[in-house]
VEXDREN-2710 file (C-alpha; in Angstrom, 1 decimal):
% VEXDREN-2710
k/r/px/py/pz
1/UNK/102.3/90.6/99.2
2/UNK/101.7/94.0/98.1
3/UNK/99.4/96.2/96.5
4/UNK/99.6/99.8/96.6
5/UNK/98.7/103.2/96.1
6/UNK/100.9/106.0/95.5
7/UNK/101.7/108.8/98.5
8/UNK/99.0/107.9/100.9
9/UNK/98.8/103.6/103.3
10/UNK/99.4/98.5/107.9
11/UNK/97.8/96.1/109.6
12/UNK/98.4/92.7/106.0
13/UNK/102.1/91.7/102.8
14/UNK/104.5/93.5/101.8
15/UNK/103.5/93.7/102.2
16/UNK/101.3/94.1/104.8
17/UNK/100.5/90.1/102.0
18/UNK/96.8/89.7/101.8
19/UNK/97.7/86.5/103.8
20/UNK/98.5/88.1/107.1
21/UNK/97.5/88.5/110.0
22/UNK/93.7/90.8/110.4
23/UNK/93.1/94.0/112.8
24/UNK/90.1/93.9/115.5
25/UNK/87.6/97.3/115.4
26/UNK/87.6/99.3/118.7
27/UNK/84.8/101.8/118.8
28/UNK/83.4/100.8/116.0
29/UNK/81.4/102.8/114.0
30/UNK/83.4/106.0/114.2
31/UNK/85.6/107.3/110.9
32/UNK/89.1/108.2/110.8
33/UNK/90.8/111.0/109.2
34/UNK/93.3/110.3/106.5
35/UNK/96.2/111.8/108.6
36/UNK/95.7/111.5/112.1
37/UNK/93.5/109.1/114.1
38/UNK/90.1/108.7/116.1
39/UNK/87.4/111.5/116.8
40/UNK/87.7/113.4/119.7
41/UNK/85.2/111.2/121.8
42/UNK/87.2/108.4/122.1
43/UNK/90.0/109.6/123.4
44/UNK/90.9/110.2/127.7
45/UNK/94.0/112.5/127.2
46/UNK/97.2/113.3/125.3
47/UNK/97.6/114.1/121.7
48/UNK/96.5/111.6/118.5
49/UNK/98.4/109.3/117.0
50/UNK/99.6/109.7/113.4
51/UNK/99.3/107.3/111.1
52/UNK/102.8/107.6/109.8
53/UNK/104.2/106.8/113.7
54/UNK/103.0/103.0/113.4
55/UNK/103.1/102.2/109.9
56/UNK/106.2/103.6/108.4
57/UNK/107.1/103.4/104.6
58/UNK/111.1/104.1/104.1
59/UNK/111.4/106.6/100.9
60/UNK/113.8/105.3/98.1
61/UNK/117.1/105.5/99.3
62/UNK/120.0/107.0/97.6
63/UNK/122.2/104.1/99.0
64/UNK/121.3/100.9/100.0
65/UNK/123.0/100.9/103.1
66/UNK/120.5/103.5/104.3
67/UNK/118.5/100.6/105.2
68/UNK/118.4/97.3/107.1
69/UNK/119.4/94.1/105.5
70/UNK/118.6/90.8/106.8
71/UNK/121.8/90.9/108.8
72/UNK/122.9/93.9/110.3
73/UNK/125.6/94.7/113.0
74/UNK/124.1/95.4/116.1
75/UNK/125.5/95.4/119.8
76/UNK/129.2/94.3/118.4
77/UNK/127.5/91.7/116.6
78/UNK/124.9/90.8/113.7
79/UNK/121.3/91.2/114.6
80/UNK/119.5/88.7/111.9
81/UNK/116.1/89.4/111.0
82/UNK/115.9/86.9/108.6
83/UNK/117.7/83.4/109.0
84/UNK/119.9/82.9/105.8
85/UNK/118.9/79.0/105.5
86/UNK/115.5/79.9/106.1
87/UNK/115.5/82.5/103.2
88/UNK/117.3/80.1/101.0
89/UNK/113.9/77.7/101.1
90/UNK/112.9/79.6/98.2
91/UNK/114.5/78.2/95.5
92/UNK/115.7/74.9/97.1
93/UNK/114.6/71.5/95.0
94/UNK/113.8/70.2/98.5
95/UNK/111.0/72.7/99.3
96/UNK/109.6/72.7/95.8
97/UNK/109.5/76.4/96.2
98/UNK/110.3/79.1/93.6
99/UNK/113.2/81.4/94.1
100/UNK/111.9/85.0/95.2
101/UNK/113.0/86.6/92.0
102/UNK/112.8/84.2/88.7
103/UNK/114.2/86.8/86.8
104/UNK/117.6/87.0/89.0
105/UNK/118.6/82.8/88.4
106/UNK/120.5/81.3/90.3
107/UNK/122.1/84.8/91.4
108/UNK/121.5/84.7/95.5
109/UNK/119.7/88.0/96.2
110/UNK/119.5/87.4/100.2
111/UNK/122.5/90.0/100.3
112/UNK/120.6/92.4/98.4
113/UNK/117.6/92.5/100.7
114/UNK/116.6/95.6/102.6
115/UNK/113.6/96.5/104.9
116/UNK/111.6/99.1/103.3
117/UNK/108.3/99.5/105.4
118/UNK/107.3/98.7/109.1
119/UNK/104.0/98.6/111.3
120/UNK/103.1/98.3/114.6
121/UNK/100.2/95.7/114.8
122/UNK/98.4/95.3/118.3
123/UNK/96.4/92.3/117.7
124/UNK/97.9/89.5/115.6
125/UNK/94.0/87.9/113.9
126/UNK/92.7/87.9/117.5
127/UNK/89.2/89.0/118.2
128/UNK/90.2/92.0/119.9
129/UNK/93.3/93.8/120.4
130/UNK/92.5/94.0/124.7
131/UNK/92.3/90.4/124.2
132/UNK/94.8/88.5/126.1
133/UNK/95.1/86.0/123.4
134/UNK/96.4/88.3/120.7
135/UNK/99.4/88.9/119.6
136/UNK/101.4/92.2/119.6
137/UNK/103.9/92.6/116.6
138/UNK/106.0/94.5/114.9
139/UNK/105.6/93.5/110.7
140/UNK/108.5/94.2/108.5
141/UNK/108.5/94.2/104.6
142/UNK/111.8/93.7/102.3
143/UNK/112.4/93.8/98.8
144/UNK/115.4/93.1/96.7
145/UNK/117.5/96.5/95.7
146/UNK/119.1/96.7/92.9
147/UNK/122.3/98.8/93.8
148/UNK/122.7/99.9/90.2
149/UNK/119.5/101.6/89.5
150/UNK/118.2/102.0/93.3
151/UNK/114.8/100.1/92.1
152/UNK/113.8/97.0/93.8
153/UNK/112.2/93.6/93.0
154/UNK/108.9/93.3/92.2
155/UNK/108.7/90.5/94.9
156/UNK/108.8/91.1/98.4
157/UNK/108.7/89.0/101.9
158/UNK/106.8/89.8/104.8
159/UNK/108.1/89.2/108.1
160/UNK/106.2/88.6/111.6
161/UNK/107.8/89.5/115.0
162/UNK/105.9/88.5/118.4
163/UNK/106.2/91.2/120.9
164/UNK/105.7/90.3/124.8
165/UNK/103.4/93.2/126.2
166/UNK/106.3/95.3/127.8
167/UNK/108.4/95.2/125.1
168/UNK/105.3/96.2/122.9
169/UNK/104.7/99.1/125.2
170/UNK/108.4/99.9/125.0
171/UNK/108.4/100.4/121.0
172/UNK/105.4/102.3/121.3
173/UNK/106.6/105.0/123.8
174/UNK/110.3/105.2/121.8
175/UNK/108.3/106.0/118.7
176/UNK/106.4/108.4/120.7
177/UNK/109.1/110.0/122.2
178/UNK/111.3/110.6/118.7
179/UNK/107.8/112.5/117.5
180/UNK/107.6/114.4/120.4
181/UNK/110.9/115.8/119.5
182/UNK/109.8/116.1/115.9
183/UNK/106.1/116.2/115.0
184/UNK/105.3/113.7/112.8
185/UNK/102.1/114.4/110.6
186/UNK/100.3/114.0/107.3
187/UNK/98.7/111.2/105.9
188/UNK/100.0/107.8/105.5
189/UNK/102.8/107.8/103.0
190/UNK/106.6/107.5/102.8
191/UNK/107.6/108.9/106.0
192/UNK/108.1/112.8/105.7
193/UNK/110.6/113.2/108.1
194/UNK/112.7/109.7/107.2
195/UNK/112.3/111.6/103.6
196/UNK/113.6/114.9/104.3
197/UNK/116.9/113.3/106.0
198/UNK/116.9/111.5/103.5
199/UNK/117.3/108.2/105.5
200/UNK/120.7/109.8/106.7
201/UNK/119.6/111.7/110.0
202/UNK/119.1/111.7/114.1
203/UNK/115.4/110.5/113.5
204/UNK/116.3/107.5/111.1
205/UNK/119.2/106.3/113.2
206/UNK/116.7/106.4/115.9
207/UNK/113.9/104.4/113.6
208/UNK/116.2/102.1/112.8
209/UNK/117.6/101.3/116.2
210/UNK/113.9/100.7/117.3
211/UNK/113.5/98.0/114.9
212/UNK/117.0/96.1/115.7
213/UNK/116.1/96.1/119.6
214/UNK/112.8/94.2/118.9
215/UNK/113.1/92.3/115.3
216/UNK/115.3/89.2/115.4
217/UNK/115.0/85.7/113.9
218/UNK/114.7/85.0/118.0
219/UNK/111.1/86.2/117.7
220/UNK/110.3/85.7/114.1
221/UNK/106.8/83.7/114.1
222/UNK/105.8/84.1/110.4
223/UNK/107.7/84.1/107.2
224/UNK/105.7/85.0/104.3
225/UNK/106.9/85.7/100.3
226/UNK/105.4/87.1/97.3
227/UNK/107.7/85.6/94.7
228/UNK/107.8/86.9/91.0
229/UNK/108.0/84.5/87.9
230/UNK/108.0/85.5/84.4
231/UNK/105.1/86.9/82.3
232/UNK/103.5/88.6/84.9
233/UNK/103.5/85.2/87.2
234/UNK/103.2/85.9/91.3
235/UNK/103.1/83.3/93.8
236/UNK/102.5/83.3/97.7
237/UNK/103.5/81.1/100.8
238/UNK/103.5/81.0/104.1
239/UNK/105.8/79.6/106.5
240/UNK/104.9/79.5/110.2
241/UNK/107.3/78.8/113.2
242/UNK/106.4/75.4/114.7
243/UNK/106.7/74.5/118.6
244/UNK/110.1/73.0/118.0
245/UNK/111.4/76.1/116.4
246/UNK/111.5/75.1/112.6
247/UNK/109.6/76.7/110.2
248/UNK/106.6/74.9/108.0
249/UNK/104.6/75.7/105.1
250/UNK/101.2/76.6/106.3
251/UNK/97.6/76.2/104.2
252/UNK/96.4/79.2/102.6
253/UNK/92.6/79.7/102.5
254/UNK/91.1/77.9/99.7
255/UNK/92.7/74.2/100.5
256/UNK/96.3/74.8/99.3
257/UNK/99.7/75.4/100.6
258/UNK/100.7/78.1/97.5
259/UNK/98.8/80.6/95.9
260/UNK/99.4/82.5/92.5
261/UNK/98.0/84.9/90.3
262/UNK/98.4/85.6/86.9
263/UNK/97.4/88.9/84.9
264/UNK/97.6/88.2/81.1
265/UNK/96.8/91.6/78.9
266/UNK/97.8/94.6/79.1
267/UNK/95.2/97.9/80.1
268/UNK/91.7/97.7/78.5
269/UNK/92.6/94.0/77.0
270/UNK/93.0/92.0/80.1
271/UNK/92.9/88.6/80.3
272/UNK/93.4/87.3/84.1
273/UNK/93.6/84.0/85.2
274/UNK/90.5/83.4/87.3
275/UNK/91.1/82.7/91.0
276/UNK/88.5/80.6/91.5
277/UNK/87.8/81.2/95.1
278/UNK/84.2/82.9/96.3
279/UNK/85.6/85.7/97.8
280/UNK/86.9/87.3/94.1
281/UNK/85.1/88.1/91.3
282/UNK/86.6/86.4/88.4
283/UNK/84.4/88.3/85.7
284/UNK/86.6/91.4/86.8
285/UNK/89.8/90.2/85.9
286/UNK/88.5/90.2/82.2
287/UNK/87.9/93.3/79.9
288/UNK/85.4/91.8/78.0
289/UNK/83.5/89.9/81.0
290/UNK/83.6/93.4/82.9
291/UNK/82.1/95.2/80.1
292/UNK/79.5/92.5/79.3
293/UNK/78.0/92.6/82.8
294/UNK/74.9/94.1/83.6
295/UNK/75.0/97.7/86.2
296/UNK/74.0/95.5/88.9
297/UNK/76.2/92.9/88.4
298/UNK/78.9/94.9/88.4
299/UNK/78.2/96.5/91.2
300/UNK/78.0/93.3/93.2
301/UNK/81.4/92.2/91.8
302/UNK/82.6/95.5/92.6
303/UNK/81.4/95.6/96.3
304/UNK/83.2/92.3/96.6
305/UNK/86.7/93.5/95.6
306/UNK/86.1/96.5/97.9
307/UNK/85.3/94.5/100.9
308/UNK/88.5/92.8/101.0
309/UNK/90.2/96.4/101.5
310/UNK/87.8/96.6/104.8
311/UNK/89.3/95.1/107.8
312/UNK/86.1/95.2/110.1
313/UNK/84.5/92.6/107.2
314/UNK/87.1/90.7/106.0
315/UNK/89.7/89.0/107.8
316/UNK/92.9/88.3/106.0
317/UNK/93.4/84.5/107.6
318/UNK/89.6/84.0/105.7
319/UNK/90.9/84.5/102.3
320/UNK/93.6/83.7/99.8
321/UNK/96.8/86.2/99.4
322/UNK/96.1/86.6/95.5
323/UNK/92.6/88.0/96.1
324/UNK/94.0/90.1/98.4
325/UNK/97.1/91.4/96.3
326/UNK/95.0/91.6/93.2
327/UNK/91.9/93.2/94.7
328/UNK/92.7/97.3/94.1
329/UNK/94.8/97.1/90.5
330/UNK/91.4/95.0/89.8
331/UNK/89.2/98.0/90.8
332/UNK/91.2/100.4/89.0
333/UNK/91.4/98.7/85.5
334/UNK/87.2/97.3/85.5
335/UNK/86.4/100.6/86.6
336/UNK/88.7/101.9/83.4
337/UNK/87.3/99.1/81.4
338/UNK/83.8/100.1/81.6
339/UNK/84.5/103.9/81.3
340/UNK/83.2/104.6/84.9
341/UNK/83.9/108.1/86.2
342/UNK/83.0/107.3/89.7
343/UNK/82.4/103.8/91.0
344/UNK/79.3/102.3/91.9
345/UNK/78.0/102.1/95.3
346/UNK/79.7/99.2/97.8
347/UNK/77.6/99.0/101.0
348/UNK/81.4/97.2/102.2
349/UNK/83.7/99.8/102.0
350/UNK/85.5/100.8/104.9
351/UNK/85.1/104.3/104.2
352/UNK/84.1/107.0/101.0
353/UNK/85.9/106.1/98.0
354/UNK/89.1/107.5/97.4
355/UNK/91.4/107.8/94.5
356/UNK/93.9/105.4/93.4
357/UNK/97.1/105.1/91.2
358/UNK/97.2/101.4/91.2
359/UNK/97.2/100.1/87.9
360/UNK/97.6/96.4/86.1
361/UNK/100.7/94.3/87.8
362/UNK/100.5/96.3/91.0
363/UNK/100.2/93.8/94.0
364/UNK/102.0/95.7/96.6
365/UNK/100.3/96.5/99.9
366/UNK/103.2/98.4/101.6
367/UNK/106.5/98.4/99.8
368/UNK/107.9/99.3/96.4
369/UNK/106.2/99.0/92.8
370/UNK/109.8/98.9/91.9
371/UNK/110.6/102.3/92.5
372/UNK/107.1/103.8/93.1
373/UNK/105.8/103.6/96.9
374/UNK/102.7/101.5/97.2
375/UNK/100.1/101.7/99.8
376/UNK/97.2/99.6/99.3
377/UNK/93.2/100.8/100.7
378/UNK/93.7/97.9/102.7
379/UNK/96.7/98.6/104.5
380/UNK/95.0/102.3/104.7
381/UNK/92.3/101.1/106.6
382/UNK/94.1/98.6/108.7
383/UNK/96.5/101.6/109.7
384/UNK/93.0/103.5/110.7
385/UNK/91.9/100.6/113.1
386/UNK/95.5/100.6/114.8
387/UNK/94.9/104.5/115.5
388/UNK/91.3/104.0/116.7
389/UNK/92.7/101.0/119.1
390/UNK/96.0/103.3/120.4
391/UNK/93.7/106.0/120.9
392/UNK/90.5/104.5/122.7
393/UNK/89.3/105.0/126.2
394/UNK/89.7/101.0/127.2
395/UNK/93.4/100.5/125.9
396/UNK/94.4/104.0/128.3
397/UNK/92.5/102.6/130.6
398/UNK/94.4/99.8/130.3
399/UNK/97.6/101.3/131.0
400/UNK/99.7/101.9/133.8
401/UNK/99.6/105.6/134.6
402/UNK/103.4/105.6/134.0
403/UNK/102.6/103.9/130.7
404/UNK/100.0/106.0/129.8
405/UNK/102.4/109.0/130.5
406/UNK/105.0/107.6/128.0
407/UNK/102.5/106.9/125.2
408/UNK/100.9/110.3/125.5
END
């Protein structure tokens, strides 16, 4: 589901969720600027893509009607992004799954769900974005909006929509046409133009139209959830479309069909419940254990956390949801417990360390921590990989002259 860094960072649950798809690198080894994309040597022609063109975090709305609901009027009918009956598997006694928002009790939060972010994904857990087995996707994250406080529930869902190649290229072309008319600039953050329009302008209208034109229950392939319990408990689930068109619960790495995380205590007095998986350093969930580690042991554990944010080294299908979503807040809290001004050397880092505004209890990747925009390091890094692919010579040369002109 979602860990977040404020005002920064798609390619993973609202969640980009840690149990979502993973990216593949193209022209590996080239660093990427936080605000744009690949180096000039990787480009044949055309202007670089901006991070906010492919990873769109909607600003906090003044009116819930300005964000897409799960059922939205379109083309004289209704466009269904998530079938109501599928959502209501959460909390159903027959499924054994918890409600999305335990604190809501029996209240149906389906009508309150709103799309808070969208990401363009050239390759769903494939070996390469140019490989024929890749799944081109648009991914949406939705959260329940409290209309009174204009704040989102801590819970989130992540929706995956598969596109064929023509639809994928058309989606990219429509997004490019938008930013030709109104330049999209700056680092990954709540979308600058959507924020400027307060979601009530022509740019915002067209973004919503693009998403509705390519996302529906017909091409929904995966539905993941980060459900929230009471007292800092989070539960993760994956439901995948089957050959018969129905959805069934899928296994999460670690051999379970459900995943969870409990973060007990408070800053400087943490007692997190161990995840008991080899890819996560459990001692760093406890303030006392974190302080007791020697420098070498702490650096090793910290590097494990950093590795979870590196899409070149860690595929999300190979690690559990909770591990990905708990990694960034654990980094921040562990450094604080040791009074470490600078993080230790981390060989597994995707790039130079960046400041993070995560704190205890923030498990969001590309959504909202109540009313605070949350962009995780993994989301930021995955977005750079998408930009790298879209600007690569290999991708540009694979296009027809017409499609290439549309994307430049």
